[in-house]
Structures are given as C-alpha cells and as structure tokens.
C-alpha positions in Angstrom: 0.0 0.0 0.0 1.1 3.6 -0.6 2.5 5.3 2.5 1.0 8.7 3.3 3.0 11.6 4.8 2.9 11.5 8.6 0.6 14.2 9.7 -2.3 13.5 7.2 -2.0 9.8 8.0 -2.2 10.4 11.7 -5.2 12.7 11.2 -7.0 9.9 9.2 -6.1 7.3 11.8 -7.7 9.3 14.6 -10.7 10.0 12.4 -11.4 6.4 11.6 -10.6 5.0 15.1 -13.0 7.3 16.8 -15.5 7.0 13.9 -15.8 3.3 14.9 -16.4 4.4 18.5 -19.0 6.9 17.3 -21.2 4.0 16.3 -20.1 1.5 18.9 -20.3 3.5 22.1 -23.5 5.5 21.9 -25.6 2.8 20.2 -24.4 -0.4 21.8 -26.9 -0.1 24.6 -29.8 0.2 22.0 -28.3 -2.7 20.0 -28.1 -5.0 23.1 -31.6 -3.9 24.2 -32.9 -4.8 20.7 -31.4 -8.2 21.1 -33.6 -8.7 24.2 -31.0 -8.1 27.0 -32.1 -6.6 30.3 -30.3 -3.6 31.8 -28.5 -6.0 34.2 -27.4 -8.2 31.3 -26.2 -5.1 29.4 -24.3 -3.9 32.4 -22.6 -7.3 32.9 -21.7 -7.5 29.2 -20.3 -4.0 29.2 -18.3 -4.7 32.4 -16.8 -7.9 31.1 -16.0 -6.5 27.7 -14.5 -3.4 29.3 -12.5 -5.5 31.8 -10.6 -7.0 28.9 -9.2 -3.5 28.4 -7.4 -3.8 31.8 -4.8 -6.3 30.8 -4.9 -5.7 27.0 -3.0 -2.4 26.9 -0.2 -3.7 29.1 0.2 -6.9 27.1 0.3 -4.9 23.8 2.7 -2.3 25.3 5.1 -5.1 26.3 4.9 -6.5 22.8 5.6 -3.1 21.4 8.5 -2.5 23.7 10.1 -5.9 22.9 9.6 -5.6 19.1 10.1 -1.8 18.9 7.4 -1.9 16.3 4.3 -0.1 17.7 2.8 0.3 14.3 2.8 -3.4 13.6 1.1 -3.9 17.0 -1.6 -1.5 15.9 -2.1 -3.3 12.6 -2.3 -6.8 14.1 -4.7 -5.5 16.8 -7.0 -4.0 14.1 -7.0 -7.2 12.1 -8.0 -9.3 15.1 -10.5 -6.8 16.4 -12.2 -6.9 13.0 -12.4 -10.7 13.1 -13.9 -10.5 16.6 -16.5 -8.0 15.5 -18.1 -10.5 13.1 -19.8 -12.1 16.1 -22.2 -9.2 16.2 -23.8 -10.3 12.9 -25.2 -13.5 14.5 -27.9 -13.6 17.1 -27.4 -16.9 19.0 -27.6 -15.7 22.6 -25.9 -13.8 25.3 -22.7 -15.8 25.8 -21.5 -16.0 22.2 -22.2 -12.3 21.9 -20.2 -11.7 25.0 -17.3 -13.8 23.8 -17.1 -12.0 20.5 -17.3 -8.5 22.0 -14.6 -9.5 24.6 -12.3 -10.6 21.8 -13.0 -7.4 19.9 -12.3 -5.2 22.9 -9.1 -7.0 23.9 -7.5 -6.6 20.4 -8.9 -3.1 20.1 -6.8 -2.1 23.0 -3.7 -2.6 20.9 -4.5 0.5 18.8 -5.0 3.7 20.8 -2.0 3.7 23.3 0.4 3.0 20.5 -1.3 5.6 18.2 -1.0 8.2 21.0 2.7 7.3 21.6 3.5 7.3 17.9 1.8 10.7 17.5 3.5 12.3 20.5 6.9 10.9 19.5 6.4 12.3 15.9 5.4 15.7 17.3 8.3 15.8 19.9 5.7 16.2 22.7 4.2 19.3 21.2 0.9 19.5 23.0 -0.7 22.1 20.8 0.0 20.1 17.6 -1.2 16.9 19.4 -4.5 18.5 20.4 -5.2 19.7 16.9 -4.5 16.2 15.4 -6.6 14.6 18.1 -9.4 16.9 17.0 -9.8 14.7 13.9 -10.9 11.9 16.2 -13.7 14.0 17.6 -14.8 14.9 14.1 -14.9 11.3 13.2 -16.9 10.5 16.3 -19.5 13.3 15.7 -20.0 12.4 12.1 -20.7 8.7 12.9 -22.9 9.6 15.9 -25.1 11.8 13.6 -25.1 9.1 11.0 -25.9 6.5 13.6 -29.0 8.4 14.8 -30.3 8.5 11.2 -29.5 4.9 10.6 -31.3 3.9 13.8 -34.4 5.6 12.8 -34.3 4.0 9.4 -33.2 0.5 10.2 -33.5 0.0 13.9 -30.7 -1.2 16.2 -29.4 -3.8 13.8 -27.8 -1.1 11.7 -24.8 -1.3 14.1 -22.9 -4.5 13.0 -22.4 -3.6 9.3 -21.9 0.2 9.9 -19.1 -0.4 12.4 -17.5 -3.1 10.2 -17.2 -0.7 7.3 -15.3 1.8 9.4 -13.2 -0.9 11.0 -12.1 -1.9 7.5 -11.3 1.8 6.7 -9.3 2.0 9.9 -7.4 -1.2 9.0 -6.4 0.3 5.6 -5.4 3.5 7.3 -3.1 1.9 9.8 -1.3 0.1 7.0 -0.8 3.5 5.2 1.0 5.1 8.2 4.6 6.0 7.7 7.3 4.6 9.9 7.9 6.7 13.0 10.9 5.9 15.2 10.0 4.3 18.6 11.8 5.2 21.8 14.0 2.6 23.5 15.9 2.6 26.7 19.5 3.8 26.9 22.2 3.2 29.4 21.3 6.5 31.0 17.8 5.5 31.7 18.0 4.3 35.3 14.4 5.0 36.5 12.4 1.8 36.8 8.7 1.5 36.1 8.1 -0.1 39.5 9.7 2.9 41.2 7.3 5.3 39.6 4.3 3.2 40.5 4.9 4.0 44.2 4.9 7.8 43.6 2.1 9.4 45.6 1.5 12.0 42.8 0.9 9.3 40.3 -1.4 7.3 42.7 -3.5 10.4 43.4 -3.7 11.3 39.7 -4.7 7.7 38.8 -7.3 7.5 41.6 -8.9 10.8 40.5 -9.0 9.7 36.8 -10.4 6.3 37.8 -13.3 7.8 39.8 -14.1 10.1 37.0 -14.2 7.3 34.5 -16.5 5.3 36.7 -18.8 8.3 36.8 -19.0 8.3 33.0 -20.4 4.7 32.8 -24.1 5.6 33.0 -23.7 8.1 30.2 -21.7 5.8 28.0 -23.8 2.7 28.6 -27.3 4.0 29.0 -27.7 7.6 27.7 -29.3 6.5 24.4 -31.8 4.4 26.3 -32.4 7.2 28.8 -33.0 9.7 26.0 -35.5 7.3 24.4 -37.3 6.7 27.6 -37.6 10.5 28.1 -39.4 10.7 24.7 -36.6 12.1 22.5 -36.2 10.7 19.0 -33.2 8.9 17.6 -32.2 12.0 15.6 -32.6 14.2 18.7 -30.4 11.8 20.7 -27.8 11.9 17.9 -28.0 15.7 18.0 -27.4 15.8 21.8 -24.3 13.7 21.5 -23.2 15.8 18.5 -23.4 18.9 20.7 -21.1 17.2 23.2 -18.6 16.2 20.5 -18.7 19.7 18.9 -17.8 21.2 22.2 -15.1 18.5 22.5 -13.7 19.5 19.1 -13.4 23.1 20.0 -11.8 22.3 23.3 -9.3 19.9 21.8 -8.3 22.5 19.2 -7.5 25.1 21.9 -6.3 22.7 24.6 -2.6 23.1 23.9 -2.8 26.8 24.3 -5.0 26.6 27.4 -2.6 24.3 29.2 0.5 26.3 28.7 1.8 27.9 31.9 -1.2 26.8 33.9 -1.6 24.6 37.0 -2.6 21.0 36.3 -4.3 20.8 39.6 -6.5 23.8 38.9 -7.3 22.7 35.3 -8.2 19.1 36.4 -10.1 20.4 39.4 -12.2 22.7 37.1 -12.7 19.9 34.6 -13.8 17.4 37.2 -16.0 19.9 39.0 -17.7 20.7 35.7 -18.5 16.9 35.5 -20.2 17.0 38.8 -22.6 19.7 37.4 -23.0 17.7 34.2 -24.2 14.5 35.9 -26.5 16.4 38.3 -28.2 18.1 35.4 -28.8 14.7 33.8 -30.2 13.4 37.0 -32.5 16.4 37.6 -33.2 18.2 34.4 -32.8 15.7 31.5 -36.5 16.1 30.6 -35.8 19.8 29.8 -34.4 20.1 26.2 -32.3 23.2 27.0 -30.8 22.0 30.2 -30.0 18.7 28.6 -28.3 20.5 25.7 -26.3 22.7 28.1 -25.1 19.6 30.0 -23.7 18.3 26.7 -21.6 21.4 26.2 -19.8 20.6 29.5 -18.2 17.6 27.7 -15.6 20.2 26.6 -14.1 20.3 30.1 -15.1 16.9 31.6 -13.5 15.0 28.7 -11.5 17.0 26.2 -9.5 19.3 28.4 -9.2 16.6 31.1 -7.9 14.0 28.6 -5.4 16.5 27.1 -4.1 17.2 30.6 -3.8 13.4 31.3 -1.9 12.8 28.1 0.6 15.5 28.9 0.9 14.4 32.5 1.9 10.9 31.3 4.3 12.2 28.7 6.1 14.4 31.3 5.8 12.1 34.3 7.3 9.0 32.6 10.8 8.9 31.1 10.8 8.4 27.3 11.6 4.7 27.5 8.7 4.1 29.8 6.0 6.1 28.1 4.5 3.2 26.2 4.0 1.4 29.5 2.7 4.6 31.1 0.1 5.0 28.3 -0.8 1.3 28.7 -1.2 1.7 32.5 -3.5 4.7 32.1 -5.6 3.0 29.4 -5.8 -0.3 31.3 -6.6 1.0 34.8 -8.7 4.0 33.8 -10.6 3.0 30.7 -10.5 -0.7 31.4 -10.8 -0.9 35.2 -12.9 2.3 35.6 -15.1 1.4 32.7 -15.7 -2.1 33.9 -16.5 -1.1 37.5 -18.8 1.7 36.3 -20.6 -0.4 33.7 -21.3 -3.2 36.2 -22.5 -0.8 38.9 -24.6 1.2 36.5 -26.2 -1.9 35.1 -27.3 -3.0 38.6 -28.6 0.5 39.6 -30.3 1.4 36.3 -33.2 -1.1 36.8 -34.4 -0.8 33.2 -34.7 3.0 33.6 -36.3 3.2 37.0 -33.0 4.0 38.7 -31.7 6.4 36.1 -31.9 9.5 38.4 -30.2 7.8 41.3 -27.5 6.4 39.1 -26.6 9.9 37.7 -26.7 11.3 41.3 -24.1 8.7 42.4 -22.1 9.5 39.3 -22.0 13.2 40.4 -20.8 12.1 43.8 -17.9 10.1 42.3 -17.0 13.1 40.2 -16.9 15.2 43.3 -14.5 12.8 45.0 -12.3 12.9 41.8 -12.3 16.7 42.0 -11.1 16.7 45.6 -8.2 14.4 44.6 -7.4 16.5 41.5 -6.9 19.7 43.4 -4.5 17.9 45.8 -2.0 17.4 43.0 1.1 19.5 42.6 0.5 22.8 40.9 2.8 22.1 37.9 4.6 19.3 36.1 7.9 20.8 37.3 6.9 20.0 40.8 5.7 16.6 39.8 9.1 15.7 38.2 10.9 16.9 41.3 9.0 14.4 43.4 10.0 11.4 41.3 
C-alpha cells in the first residue's frame, strides 16, 4: 500500500478510530436492548468487555517494547479486532455475543495507546500540535454519531454491525498506510524503573482521580441513548445531543494546547472534574428539559476534552521516554479498562431498566466530586511533579 505523509496519515487514523467508537459506544446499549437483553445483562456484558481492556493495553505495550514496532502492534490489533467483530452479525444468545465482544475489545486495546505514543513521538511532545491532530478523532466521532442516529431511525438497532464493520475496515487500511515513526527505546542513561514510579504518591492520586471520573462516566456511555429514548426524545434528537457534546469537544481539543501552557494542572483538572459534577447532576434532575440537557452536553468540553489532554501531557512528562509506552498502557488499562468495567457493572445494577436512572446519575455526580477533591490535591505544575520522582 502507498504510504502517506505522517501528519495527514495520523489525522486519518484518529478520524477512523473514533469513527468506529461513534457507532459502537452510543448505540451499543440500544443494540443490546434490541437483542432482548435486560439492563442488568447489558451492564454485565459491558463490564466484562471493558475488563478485557485492563490487561490488554499492558500486554500490547510489552509486545511493542520488545519488538520496537508499535505500528505493527496497531495493525495486528486492528485485524484481530475486526475478526472478533463478526460475532455481532449472528444472534445466537448472550454468551456467544459476550465472547465476540470481549475478543474485539481485547484486540482493540492494541491500537490507541500505540497511536498516542506514535503521534506524540512524531510531534516531539508538542501538546498544541497533538490536540489539533486529536481533534480529527472528535470529528470522526461526531460524524458517525449523527449518521448512527439517522440509521437507527431508518433501520433499527441492527444497523450497528455492518456500519461499524465498514469503518473498521477503513481504519485497518489507514493503519497500513501510516509512515514509519521511530520508537523510543531505553538507553544506558535510563535508570528510572517502572516499579519505582508506581509508588509515587502523585501518580497514585492522579490515577485514583482519573479512575473515579471514568467510573462516573459509565451511566452516560452505557445508558444515555436508552435514557433519552425513555424520556421521549427521537433517535435524531439523541444523535444531536451527542453531537453537541462532541462539537464542544472538538473546539476544546483545538485550543487545549494553548490553554494548558503555563497553567496549573491541579487547577485545570479540578475545574474539569468539577464541571463533570454539574453535568451528571443536570442529567439526574433536568434531563427532561431540552435546553438544560443540551447545556449539559456542552460541558463535555471540560469533563472529557481538556481533562484528557491534561492526562496525556501528564503521562508524557511524568514517565521517562523509555517508559512512556507502559505509562500509556497503564493509564488505558486502569482508567478505561478498570474504571469502565466497575462503572458499567454498577450502572447496570442500579439502572433497573430506567427506574433507577436519576439515582445512578446522582451517584455519578458524587464520584466526580471525589475525583475533584483528589485532583486539586495534585502539585501545581509538572515541574513540581518531576521533582517528586
């Protein structure tokens, strides 16, 4: 295949990767509901599938470190994830569906940490350039969310398998078109060990705060489309709500690099996590009001985009270059894997087929508040963080 120049190829890789998620994440709950699963079954499936992301990133990071070929790891992961996805085409019960999605999720974890690492290595840790390339992912997500809402209205929840497969194949082609970007390996001067950094109190507080925040996102990721439907909103309206959130995310990602320069990480994360408290409270109390619900979606700019940009730069600056792949894997596994699994299972139990929706979002707001308190306890800058290693 023809190799593209680095920056356009990275932009396309982010666009297609998050385009797949734009179909998978918002509409999976509707798809599983359409297959006859209860909210408890949906929560269990999401939890087990998400749990595969705990160990997956660390295994793939180890492979990438040993082979010094992160792009090949991405390519293999995309091929195997695509094969796992074919299980969604056959309706033969809960357990085969669970097994297929678990395989898909495990191999899917090979892609993003290595893509983030490759991008930041190529950009020499330029946060402003990273945030603008990462914006392409949000654009891909919003395009597919809007398309998914229309497809759901036209074809029902069974639109998901084929639609996601098409973008999986596009992603696969894109990953094979990426140019080679040099990976970072350890040198004789690299004396800091990964196990030493895991004991650092700053890292532990940062990870605990991020974990709590991710747990709080579970009701939104797993059940918002069902919640919106139960409140009487149409599929197109639901797609529009999510599109508002992603539009805010796009703007925030574009300006994130400038916003983070010379500002305290503790304050920025504290503000972002505090905004999330308000967001979940509004979903618990005011979701039947079109305008308040739309406003809550705008808060995604802080609760996800700015918070994620801060997290990526924290990892890049906290971990030495030869340990960044493992740092990215640790973050992806513990936060997105562990936090997502815990949150999905808990939300599935509490949701009660919609009867417990308000309580679930109230508890999510409480978890986000705890995350806020941890975030503001972090050092005021990355220079202070490095001094504590």
